[in-house]
GURO-427354 format. One record per atom (N, C-alpha, C): x negated, y, z; atom name. Coordinates in steps of 0.001 Angstrom, whole numbers, plus 500000, padded with zeros to 6 digits. Example, Ala and Ser with C-alpha at 12.3 -4.5 7.8 and 13.67 -1.06 7.14 Angstrom:
x 486810, y 494310, z 507800, atom N
x 487700, y 495500, z 507800, atom CA
x 486800, y 496700, z 507800, atom C
x 487150, y 497750, z 507080, atom N
x 486330, y 498940, z 507140, atom CA
x 487100, y 500030, z 507870, atom C
This chain:
x 146114, y 190166, z 325446, atom N
x 145251, y 191782, z 326445, atom CA
x 144793, y 192002, z 325018, atom C
x 143767, y 193325, z 324596, atom N
x 143787, y 193417, z 322973, atom CA
x 142860, y 192928, z 323449, atom C
x 141902, y 192339, z 322680, atom N
x 140577, y 191901, z 322630, atom CA
x 138910, y 192479, z 321340, atom C
x 140210, y 193785, z 320806, atom N
x 138872, y 193960, z 319984, atom CA
x 138499, y 194523, z 320443, atom C
x 137873, y 195372, z 321793, atom N
x 136757, y 195929, z 322191, atom CA
x 135550, y 194828, z 323113, atom C
x 135998, y 194589, z 323137, atom N
x 135407, y 192938, z 323965, atom CA
x 134526, y 191975, z 322290, atom C
x 135651, y 191741, z 320991, atom N
x 134122, y 191015, z 320039, atom CA
x 134195, y 192429, z 319195, atom C
x 134848, y 193654, z 319344, atom N
x 133503, y 194708, z 318896, atom CA
x 132495, y 194369, z 319605, atom C
x 132301, y 194289, z 320713, atom N
x 130714, y 194210, z 321290, atom CA
x 129865, y 192435, z 321189, atom C
x 130165, y 192271, z 320913, atom N
x 129922, y 190689, z 320536, atom CA
x 130295, y 189570, z 321082, atom C
x 131266, y 189586, z 321906, atom N
x 131738, y 188407, z 322569, atom CA
x 132746, y 187761, z 321894, atom C
x 133325, y 186661, z 321618, atom N
x 133345, y 185063, z 321621, atom CA
x 135334, y 185034, z 322345, atom C
x 136630, y 185468, z 321950, atom N
x 137414, y 184303, z 322799, atom CA
x 137897, y 183498, z 322410, atom C
x 138072, y 182656, z 323631, atom N
x 137584, y 181209, z 323558, atom CA
x 139577, y 180790, z 323528, atom C
x 140618, y 180228, z 322698, atom N
x 141995, y 179289, z 323667, atom CA
x 141855, y 179068, z 324774, atom C
x 142776, y 179502, z 325541, atom N
x 142865, y 179676, z 327339, atom CA
x 142517, y 178372, z 327469, atom C
x 143484, y 177215, z 326736, atom N
x 143486, y 176086, z 327658, atom CA
x 141440, y 175456, z 327861, atom C
x 141291, y 176170, z 326704, atom N
x 139778, y 175625, z 326716, atom CA
x 138859, y 176491, z 327806, atom C
x 139752, y 177438, z 328358, atom N
x 138810, y 177679, z 329678, atom CA
x 139631, y 177806, z 330855, atom C
x 140660, y 177574, z 330319, atom N
x 141206, y 176034, z 332103, atom CA
x 140903, y 175616, z 332754, atom C
x 140450, y 174413, z 331051, atom N
x 139774, y 173300, z 331181, atom CA
x 138454, y 173822, z 331643, atom C
x 137778, y 174460, z 331351, atom N
x 135792, y 174915, z 331900, atom CA
x 136138, y 175014, z 333331, atom C
x 136946, y 175441, z 333659, atom N
x 137648, y 176277, z 334833, atom CA
x 137301, y 174866, z 336245, atom C
x 138545, y 174357, z 335018, atom N
x 138836, y 173231, z 336381, atom CA
x 137068, y 172360, z 336957, atom C
x 136228, y 172208, z 335000, atom N
x 135869, y 171329, z 335836, atom CA
x 134501, y 171863, z 336704, atom C
x 134446, y 173450, z 336244, atom N
x 133796, y 173593, z 337506, atom CA
x 133632, y 173278, z 338669, atom C
x 135095, y 173465, z 338693, atom N
x 135479, y 173741, z 340064, atom CA
x 135879, y 171514, z 340958, atom C
x 136323, y 171082, z 339823, atom N
x 135833, y 169747, z 340486, atom CA
x 134265, y 169248, z 340543, atom C
x 133591, y 169441, z 339995, atom N
x 131656, y 169358, z 340514, atom CA
x 131043, y 170104, z 341094, atom C
x 131721, y 171468, z 341026, atom N
x 131488, y 171981, z 342905, atom CA
x 130915, y 172414, z 343872, atom C
x 130593, y 172396, z 344762, atom N
x 129423, y 172066, z 346344, atom CA
x 129588, y 173291, z 346706, atom C
x 129822, y 173104, z 347859, atom N
x 129755, y 174023, z 349106, atom CA
x 131076, y 174725, z 348997, atom C
x 130760, y 175934, z 349919, atom N
x 132322, y 176561, z 349849, atom CA
x 132250, y 177511, z 348599, atom C
x 133570, y 177601, z 348196, atom N
x 133946, y 178831, z 347629, atom CA
x 133386, y 180205, z 347971, atom C
x 132749, y 181074, z 347661, atom N
x 132843, y 182166, z 348090, atom CA
x 133440, y 182994, z 348244, atom C
x 134559, y 182861, z 347299, atom N
x 135759, y 183814, z 347601, atom CA
x 137315, y 183452, z 346910, atom C
x 138500, y 183359, z 346989, atom N
x 139830, y 183338, z 346298, atom CA
x 140520, y 181952, z 347285, atom C
x 140560, y 180670, z 347130, atom N
x 141642, y 179981, z 347864, atom CA
x 141070, y 179306, z 348996, atom C
x 141119, y 178530, z 350161, atom N
x 140509, y 178143, z 350759, atom CA
x 139819, y 176561, z 350156, atom C
x 139344, y 175770, z 350104, atom N
x 139501, y 173848, z 349145, atom CA
x 141062, y 173755, z 350007, atom C
x 141087, y 173727, z 351217, atom N
x 142746, y 172778, z 351636, atom CA
x 143278, y 173406, z 351157, atom C
x 143461, y 174732, z 351387, atom N
x 145243, y 175853, z 350412, atom CA
x 144565, y 175383, z 348904, atom C
x 143951, y 174737, z 347914, atom N
x 143373, y 175002, z 346487, atom CA
x 143977, y 173695, z 346048, atom C
x 143880, y 172806, z 347272, atom N
x 144180, y 170930, z 346739, atom CA
x 145585, y 171060, z 347522, atom C
x 146196, y 171619, z 348133, atom N
x 148088, y 171818, z 347773, atom CA
x 148451, y 172608, z 347313, atom C
x 147959, y 173733, z 346425, atom N
x 148892, y 174156, z 345514, atom CA
x 148308, y 173361, z 344270, atom C
x 147859, y 172432, z 343806, atom N
x 147104, y 172025, z 342501, atom CA
x 148221, y 170360, z 342625, atom C
x 148420, y 169967, z 344383, atom N
x 149191, y 168453, z 344363, atom CA
x 150677, y 169131, z 344325, atom C
x 150508, y 170375, z 343937, atom N
x 152585, y 170872, z 343788, atom CA
x 152852, y 171529, z 342388, atom C
x 151669, y 171265, z 341905, atom N
x 151891, y 172207, z 340203, atom CA
x 151591, y 170522, z 339922, atom C
């Protein structure tokens, strides 16, 4: 994806690996129900397969 417009606006990009690691860390420490997306049980089943 072309990120030139985001960079021109001052946003920084980072490696996908870093983004995914941060998202996983957030999810592993999240408390309460996720407001959107997979249910916790569905996510756990999907992660077990992956």
